[in-house]
C-alpha positions as CSV (number, residue, x, y, z in Angstrom):
1,M,-92.3,-15.6,115.6
2,D,-91.3,-18.2,111.9
3,A,-88.5,-17.4,110.3
4,T,-90.0,-17.2,107.0
5,S,-92.1,-14.4,108.3
6,S,-89.0,-12.3,109.0
7,P,-88.6,-9.1,107.0
8,S,-84.8,-9.7,106.9
9,H,-85.7,-12.9,105.3
10,Q,-87.8,-12.1,102.2
11,P,-85.4,-13.3,98.3
12,P,-84.4,-10.3,96.2
13,S,-86.6,-8.6,93.9
14,P,-86.3,-9.4,90.2
15,S,-84.7,-5.2,90.1
16,E,-81.7,-6.4,92.1
17,K,-80.7,-9.7,89.8
18,T,-80.9,-7.3,86.4
19,Q,-78.6,-4.6,88.6
20,H,-76.3,-7.6,89.4
21,K,-75.4,-8.4,85.9
22,P,-73.6,-6.0,84.7
23,I,-71.3,-6.3,87.4
24,R,-70.5,-9.6,86.6
25,M,-69.9,-9.4,82.8
26,R,-67.9,-6.1,83.7
27,R,-65.9,-8.5,85.9
28,W,-65.3,-11.5,83.1
29,M,-64.7,-8.1,80.3
30,I,-61.8,-7.2,81.9
31,I,-60.3,-10.5,83.0
32,I,-60.6,-11.7,79.1
33,G,-59.0,-8.6,78.4
34,G,-56.2,-8.6,80.6
35,A,-55.5,-12.4,78.9
36,L,-55.8,-11.6,75.9
37,V,-53.2,-8.0,76.4
38,L,-51.1,-10.3,78.1
39,L,-50.9,-12.9,75.4
40,V,-50.2,-10.3,72.6
41,G,-47.8,-8.9,75.0
42,I,-46.3,-12.5,75.1
43,I,-46.4,-12.9,71.9
44,W,-44.6,-9.6,71.0
45,G,-41.7,-10.3,73.8
46,F,-41.0,-13.9,72.0
47,N,-40.7,-12.5,68.9
48,A,-38.5,-9.7,69.5
49,F,-36.7,-11.8,71.4
50,R,-36.2,-14.4,68.7
51,S,-35.1,-11.2,66.1
52,H,-32.3,-10.1,68.5
53,M,-31.5,-13.5,69.2
54,I,-30.7,-14.3,65.2
55,A,-29.0,-10.8,64.7
56,Q,-26.3,-11.6,67.6
57,F,-26.2,-15.3,66.0
58,F,-25.4,-13.5,61.8
59,K,-23.5,-10.7,63.5
60,N,-21.0,-12.9,66.2
61,N,-21.6,-16.0,63.6
62,K,-20.0,-14.7,60.6
63,P,-19.3,-17.0,57.5
64,P,-15.8,-17.8,56.8
65,P,-14.0,-15.7,53.5
66,T,-14.3,-17.8,50.3
67,V,-10.7,-18.9,50.3
68,V,-9.3,-17.2,46.5
69,T,-6.6,-17.1,44.2
70,A,-4.9,-14.1,43.8
71,V,-3.0,-12.7,41.5
72,E,-1.1,-9.2,41.0
73,A,-2.1,-7.0,38.0
74,K,1.3,-6.4,36.1
75,S,3.1,-3.9,34.1
76,E,5.3,-5.0,31.5
77,V,6.5,-4.8,27.5
78,L,4.3,-7.4,25.6
79,P,5.5,-8.8,22.7
80,N,3.5,-7.2,19.8
81,L,2.7,-9.3,17.1
82,L,0.6,-9.9,14.3
83,T,-1.2,-13.0,13.6
84,G,-3.0,-14.8,10.6
85,V,-3.8,-17.4,8.6
86,G,-2.2,-18.8,4.8
87,D,-1.3,-21.7,3.5
88,L,2.5,-22.7,1.8
89,A,4.1,-22.9,-1.8
90,A,6.8,-24.4,-3.6
91,V,9.5,-21.6,-4.7
92,H,9.9,-24.4,-7.5
93,Q,7.6,-27.0,-8.3
94,V,6.7,-27.9,-12.0
95,N,4.7,-30.8,-13.5
96,V,6.7,-32.0,-16.6
97,T,5.7,-32.2,-20.0
98,T,6.3,-33.6,-23.2
99,D,6.9,-31.1,-26.6
100,V,6.5,-33.1,-29.0
101,N,4.4,-36.3,-30.0
102,G,5.2,-39.6,-29.6
103,R,5.7,-42.9,-28.2
104,V,7.6,-43.7,-25.3
105,T,10.4,-46.1,-24.8
106,E,12.4,-45.5,-22.3
107,I,10.8,-44.4,-18.3
108,L,14.2,-43.0,-16.1
109,F,13.2,-42.5,-13.4
110,T,11.7,-44.1,-10.1
111,P,8.7,-42.4,-8.0
112,G,9.4,-40.1,-5.3
113,A,12.9,-40.0,-6.0
114,R,15.4,-37.3,-5.7
115,V,16.8,-35.4,-9.2
116,K,19.2,-33.6,-10.0
117,A,18.6,-30.6,-12.9
118,G,19.5,-32.1,-16.6
119,D,18.6,-36.3,-14.9
120,P,16.9,-37.4,-17.6
121,L,12.9,-38.7,-17.1
122,L,11.7,-39.7,-20.2
123,Q,12.7,-41.1,-23.7
124,I,10.2,-41.0,-26.3
125,F,10.5,-42.9,-29.7
126,D,13.4,-40.8,-32.0
127,A,15.4,-43.3,-34.5
128,P,13.7,-41.7,-37.2
129,D,15.7,-38.4,-35.7
130,Q,18.4,-40.1,-35.1
131,S,18.5,-41.5,-38.5
132,D,18.4,-37.5,-40.0
133,L,21.0,-36.8,-37.9
134,A,23.2,-38.4,-39.1
135,S,22.0,-37.7,-43.0
136,Y,22.6,-33.9,-42.0
137,K,25.9,-34.4,-40.5
138,A,27.3,-36.6,-43.5
139,Q,25.3,-33.4,-45.7
140,T,27.9,-31.0,-43.4
141,L,31.0,-32.6,-43.7
142,A,30.6,-32.6,-47.9
143,A,29.4,-29.3,-47.5
144,S,32.9,-28.0,-45.7
145,L,34.7,-29.8,-47.7
146,A,33.5,-28.8,-51.1
147,L,33.3,-24.7,-49.7
148,D,37.1,-25.6,-48.7
149,R,38.1,-26.7,-52.1
150,A,36.2,-23.7,-53.5
151,K,38.1,-21.0,-51.1
152,T,41.2,-22.7,-52.3
153,L,40.9,-22.6,-55.9
154,L,39.5,-18.6,-55.7
155,A,42.9,-18.0,-53.7
156,K,44.7,-18.9,-57.2
157,S,42.2,-17.6,-59.1
158,F,41.2,-20.2,-60.4
159,G,36.9,-20.0,-59.7
160,P,35.1,-17.1,-59.3
161,Q,33.4,-15.9,-56.1
162,A,30.0,-17.2,-56.2
163,T,30.7,-20.4,-56.7
164,V,32.8,-19.9,-52.4
165,D,29.5,-17.6,-51.7
166,Q,27.7,-21.1,-52.8
167,A,29.1,-23.5,-51.0
168,Q,29.6,-21.5,-47.7
169,A,25.5,-21.3,-48.0
170,A,25.2,-25.0,-48.6
171,Y,27.3,-25.4,-45.2
172,D,25.3,-23.1,-43.6
173,Q,22.0,-24.6,-44.2
174,A,23.7,-28.5,-43.5
175,N,24.8,-27.0,-39.7
176,A,21.2,-25.9,-39.6
177,A,19.8,-28.9,-40.4
178,V,21.7,-30.5,-38.0
179,A,21.5,-28.3,-34.9
180,K,17.0,-28.0,-35.8
181,T,17.3,-32.6,-35.9
182,E,19.3,-32.0,-32.5
183,A,16.9,-30.0,-31.1
184,I,14.2,-32.4,-31.7
185,I,15.9,-35.0,-30.4
186,S,16.5,-33.1,-27.4
187,Q,12.6,-32.0,-26.8
188,K,12.1,-36.3,-26.9
189,R,14.1,-37.2,-23.9
190,I,12.5,-34.7,-21.0
191,K,15.2,-34.1,-18.1
192,A,14.4,-32.7,-15.2
193,P,14.7,-28.8,-15.3
194,F,15.8,-28.4,-11.4
195,D,16.3,-30.3,-8.5
196,G,14.0,-31.6,-6.6
197,E,11.5,-34.3,-5.8
198,L,9.5,-36.3,-8.1
199,G,5.8,-37.7,-7.5
200,V,3.7,-39.8,-8.5
201,R,4.7,-41.5,-12.1
202,L,1.4,-40.7,-14.5
203,V,2.4,-43.0,-18.2
204,E,3.3,-46.4,-18.9
205,L,5.7,-47.7,-20.8
206,G,4.9,-47.6,-24.7
207,Q,2.2,-44.9,-24.2
208,Y,0.5,-43.1,-26.8
209,L,2.1,-39.1,-25.9
210,S,0.5,-36.2,-27.0
211,A,2.1,-33.1,-26.6
212,G,1.8,-31.4,-22.6
213,T,0.8,-34.4,-21.3
214,Q,1.5,-34.2,-17.7
215,I,4.0,-37.0,-16.7
216,V,5.6,-36.2,-13.6
217,S,5.3,-33.7,-11.1
218,L,8.8,-32.2,-9.6
219,T,9.4,-30.3,-6.3
220,D,12.1,-28.3,-4.7
221,L,11.1,-28.5,-0.8
222,S,14.5,-26.6,0.0
223,Q,13.0,-23.7,-0.1
224,L,8.9,-22.6,0.8
225,Y,6.5,-19.8,0.7
226,L,4.3,-18.6,2.7
227,N,1.2,-16.1,1.6
228,F,-1.0,-15.1,3.6
229,T,-2.8,-11.6,3.7
230,A,-2.9,-8.5,6.2
231,T,-6.1,-6.2,6.5
232,E,-5.3,-2.0,5.4
233,K,-4.5,-1.0,8.7
234,D,-1.7,-2.8,9.5
235,R,0.7,-1.9,6.2
236,A,1.7,0.6,7.9
237,V,3.5,-1.6,10.4
238,L,4.8,-4.1,7.9
239,S,8.0,-4.3,5.7
240,V,10.2,-6.8,3.9
241,G,12.9,-8.5,6.1
242,Q,10.4,-8.9,9.3
243,T,10.5,-12.3,11.3
244,V,7.4,-14.2,10.3
245,R,6.8,-17.5,12.6
246,I,4.1,-20.7,11.8
247,V,2.7,-23.6,12.7
248,V,1.3,-26.3,10.8
249,D,-1.4,-28.9,11.9
250,A,0.3,-31.5,10.8
251,Y,3.9,-30.4,13.2
252,P,1.4,-29.5,16.5
253,G,4.3,-27.8,19.1
254,R,6.9,-27.3,16.5
255,T,7.6,-23.8,15.1
256,F,8.8,-22.1,11.9
257,E,10.6,-19.4,11.2
258,G,11.1,-17.2,7.9
259,K,11.2,-13.8,6.1
260,I,8.9,-11.2,4.2
261,T,10.3,-11.0,0.8
262,T,7.7,-9.5,-0.9
263,I,4.8,-7.3,-0.3
264,E,2.2,-6.6,-2.4
265,P,2.4,-3.0,-3.8
266,Q,-1.8,-2.7,-4.0
267,I,-3.9,-2.7,-2.1
268,S,-7.5,-5.5,-3.0
269,A,-10.2,-3.1,-3.8
270,D,-13.0,-5.9,-3.0
271,T,-11.1,-6.7,0.7
272,R,-9.0,-3.8,1.2
273,N,-6.4,-7.0,2.4
274,V,-2.6,-6.6,1.1
275,R,-0.9,-9.6,0.0
276,I,2.2,-10.9,1.9
277,Q,5.1,-13.7,1.4
278,A,7.9,-14.3,2.7
279,T,10.5,-17.6,2.0
280,L,11.0,-20.1,4.5
281,A,13.8,-22.6,4.5
282,N,12.5,-25.7,4.9
283,P,15.7,-28.1,5.5
284,D,14.3,-31.2,7.0
285,R,11.9,-30.9,3.7
286,I,8.6,-31.8,6.4
287,L,7.2,-29.1,5.4
288,Q,5.1,-29.1,2.4
289,P,3.2,-26.8,-0.3
290,G,-0.8,-26.2,0.1
291,M,-0.7,-27.2,4.2
292,F,-2.2,-24.3,6.1
293,A,-0.3,-22.2,7.9
294,S,-1.2,-20.4,11.4
295,T,1.4,-16.8,11.0
296,T,3.3,-14.3,13.3
297,V,4.4,-11.6,12.4
298,E,6.7,-10.0,14.9
299,L,6.3,-6.4,15.1
300,P,8.2,-3.2,16.7
301,P,7.8,-3.1,20.6
302,K,5.3,-1.0,21.8
303,P,5.5,0.9,25.4
304,A,4.8,-1.4,28.7
305,V,1.1,-2.0,29.0
306,V,-0.7,-3.2,32.7
307,T,-1.7,-7.2,32.1
308,V,-3.4,-10.0,34.0
309,P,-4.3,-14.0,33.1
310,E,-6.8,-14.3,31.0
311,T,-8.3,-16.6,34.0
312,S,-9.1,-13.2,36.1
313,V,-11.0,-11.7,33.5
314,D,-14.5,-12.0,32.8
315,Y,-16.1,-12.0,29.9
316,T,-20.0,-10.8,29.8
317,L,-22.5,-8.9,27.8
318,Y,-22.6,-6.4,30.2
319,G,-18.7,-5.5,29.3
320,D,-15.2,-7.1,30.6
321,S,-14.6,-7.8,34.7
322,V,-12.2,-8.5,37.0
323,W,-12.8,-9.1,41.2
324,L,-10.5,-6.5,42.4
325,I,-9.0,-7.6,45.9
326,T,-8.7,-4.5,48.9
327,E,-8.5,-4.4,52.5
328,T,-10.3,-2.6,54.9
329,K,-10.1,-3.0,59.0
330,D,-13.2,-3.2,61.1
331,A,-13.6,-1.1,63.9
332,D,-11.6,-2.9,66.3
333,G,-9.0,-2.2,63.4
334,K,-9.1,-6.0,62.6
335,A,-7.8,-6.2,58.3
336,S,-10.1,-8.4,56.4
337,L,-9.7,-8.9,52.7
338,K,-12.9,-8.5,50.6
339,T,-12.9,-8.2,46.4
340,D,-15.4,-6.3,44.6
341,R,-16.5,-6.6,40.4
342,T,-14.4,-3.7,38.8
343,F,-15.6,-3.4,35.4
344,V,-12.6,-3.1,33.0
345,K,-11.5,-2.4,29.1
346,T,-9.4,-5.5,27.6
347,G,-6.7,-5.3,24.9
348,A,-4.5,-8.0,23.0
349,R,-4.3,-11.4,24.5
350,V,-1.0,-12.1,23.8
351,H,0.9,-15.5,25.4
352,G,-2.0,-16.5,28.0
353,R,-1.8,-12.8,29.3
354,V,-4.6,-10.0,29.0
355,V,-3.8,-6.1,28.2
356,I,-6.2,-4.1,30.6
357,A,-6.2,-0.5,29.0
358,S,-8.4,0.5,32.1
359,G,-10.3,0.0,35.3
360,L,-6.4,-1.2,37.0
361,K,-3.3,-0.5,38.2
362,A,0.5,-1.9,38.2
363,G,0.0,-4.1,42.1
364,D,-3.6,-4.3,42.0
365,K,-4.5,-7.8,43.2
366,V,-7.5,-9.2,42.0
367,V,-9.4,-13.1,41.6
368,A,-7.2,-15.8,39.5
369,V,-9.3,-18.4,40.6
370,G,-12.5,-18.9,42.1
371,Q,-14.7,-16.4,40.7
372,L,-18.0,-18.6,40.9
373,K,-18.4,-18.1,44.1
374,L,-18.0,-14.0,45.5
375,Q,-20.2,-11.6,45.7
376,S,-19.2,-8.0,45.8
377,G,-17.7,-7.5,49.0
378,S,-17.4,-10.8,50.0
379,A,-14.5,-11.7,52.5
380,V,-12.3,-13.9,51.1
381,A,-8.9,-15.6,51.7
382,I,-6.5,-16.3,50.0
383,S,-4.7,-19.5,48.7
384,S,-0.7,-20.5,48.9
385,D,-2.4,-22.6,45.5
386,P,0.2,-20.8,43.1
387,P,-1.8,-19.9,40.0
388,P,-2.6,-21.3,37.3
389,P,0.4,-21.8,34.1
390,I,0.4,-20.4,31.4
391,P,-0.4,-22.8,28.3
392,A,2.1,-23.9,25.9
393,Q,0.3,-23.6,23.2
394,P,-1.7,-19.9,24.1
395,P,-5.6,-20.2,22.2
396,R,-5.7,-18.6,18.7
397,N,-7.3,-15.3,18.1
């Protein structure tokens, strides 16, 4: 029998082919879906493993603590000071002038020299006055002799009392003329009214001076006045005799001391300030009238306050703060230091230290140097470097 004619080897019919196609499609879909699930699982597992390893890395590799310089808040009694500004004035200072008109015949001083009270400074032409003085003195002598004769005659009853009275009047008039002329002559010889130092000469030999013309300045530098003001609220703590210290720009680093001698009894209605005057000795004569001075008045001491160095305080628009250092322990009991920003209320600044009115107590440890590298909760290590020194010249408030 021919093989092609056998019923068992007949080709599949179209209906059988249609039945086999869905089975193959489902098989491929299962394979592709399984591959996708496996791929997603691998990606998810990788991400989870990576996150776990990153967390373990940061957990076991913490950044080293920030090195800072720390100081302790101290309780101390600070000097109670009242600061301000003022200017210096001479206790005795005058512009020497002439009282009368006349021509300069002699200049008897050297500009810048130190003179004593009564030393002659200038001579104005006085020859006519000297002649008048000689004439009046002669008249005085004649009047004196006439008076003596009249008194002698009266004593012997040879002359009347009226003659004696007339002679006495003539004698007194002659003496008055002498005194007046001597006064005029003394006005033309100008003398130093007190001890002091002369300034620049303002006249020339032969110059005609009118009354009131300035000749030279005369200043006594042995003592000076310090004039300054204080506010109305500070009047209660000021009193005569308190010590005043000043510094001037001309001599940086030097301090000069005086005492309050006068307090104006009236408060200015415009500024609500009170004028105060202190007196300073100036034995070296280096301070001069007109100098600008920064003043500090020592007031009675106040109770002890908590202070920290000025470098420990951060001044911002949101308030003043410090970085407070505290000690913490981890789960293993290991101690470590961390710092947190703590807001405080500050007070006066004296000699490089700041008064902390609230927010800290004595003994608290704060950061003095290194605040820029810190965040709240940062771990810190204390440096062995000392805190910054207090400046020799503290900032002026």
